[in-house]
N, C-alpha and C positions, 0 to 999 in steps of 0.2 A: 557526460550523460548523453545517452542516445536520444535521438529525436522522437523515438516511439514513446518515450515517457512523458513528453511535454503535454500532450492532450489529456491523458489520464490524470496527470498532476494538476492540470488546470481544472478539470472536472472535480477533483477532490477538494481543491481550494474553494470552488463554488459551493460544493456541498457543505463544507465547514462554515463558510460565511452565511449561507442560507439557514443552517442550523442555529448559529449564534443569533442571527437577527430574528429568526422565527421563534425560538424559545424565549428570547428576551421579550418579544412583543406579545406572544400568545400566553406565556406562562408567567411573565413578570420576573423571570430569573435574571440574576446578574450576568453580564456578558461573559466574563472569563471564569468566574468561580463555578457557575452551574451550567450555563448554556454551552460553553466550549467543552467542558468536561463530558457532558452527556453525548454531544455530537462525536467527540473523539472516541468515547467508550463504545458507542453503537457501531461506528464505522470500522473499528478495529476488532469487533466481536468480543469485547472484554467487559461488557456491561454486567454489573453484578446485581442489579435490581435495587440499588440503594436510592436511586432517583428515578422518577418516572413522571410523565406529564399527567395532569389532572383534568385538563379540558379535552373535549372531543377533537378540536382542531390541533391541539398539541400532540395528541395520539396519532392523528393522521400524518402530521409532519414527521413524527418519529418513524412511522412505517415507511414513508417515502425516502427519508434519509437513510434508513437502514438498508433498504433494497438497493438504492443507487450506490450508497457508500460501500457496502460489502461487495457488491459485484465489481465496482471499480477497484477496490483494494485487491481482490482476487486477480483481476486483469493485470494490475501493476506487479503482483508477485509472479505471475506467469511470464511477464516480460523480463523481470529480473532473473528468473530461472533460465530463460532462454539465453540471456546475455552471458550468464555464468557458464552455461554448458558450451556455448560457442567459444568462449574464452578458453575453456578447458580443452576443447578440440584443437584450437590453434596451438596451445602449448604442447599437446601431444604430438602434433605434426612437426613442430620445431624440434622436439626431442628425438623423434624418429630420424629426421634429417641429420641431426648432429651425430647420432649413433651410426648412421650409414657412412658418414664422412670420417668416422673414428676420431672426431674432435674430443669427445668425452668417452671415458671408459664405461663399457656396458656391464661390468662386474664379473665377466668371465675370466677365468685364469687361463693363461696361454701356456 
């Protein structure tokens, strides 16, 4: 794992813990059945509207978690895409070098 993923992963962990604790405290939801589910659903942009906070403070927490969590997840996806594209470029360069050295057949008939 690259070092660039450590900070966003830590922020995501903090968001999850804050969501679990906050929804448990503010809404009275159970920690893993409801609080973890809604936090995970909101940060992954897969919330279906089956659960939602009823108190004003719970709604505020949901807004904060969704903004920070979604932005953080998008940043993590951007880092992963960059890692994959760099890996692809490295493989392409290795393949070009091997073709130049005629170590592997390039598919042309002689």
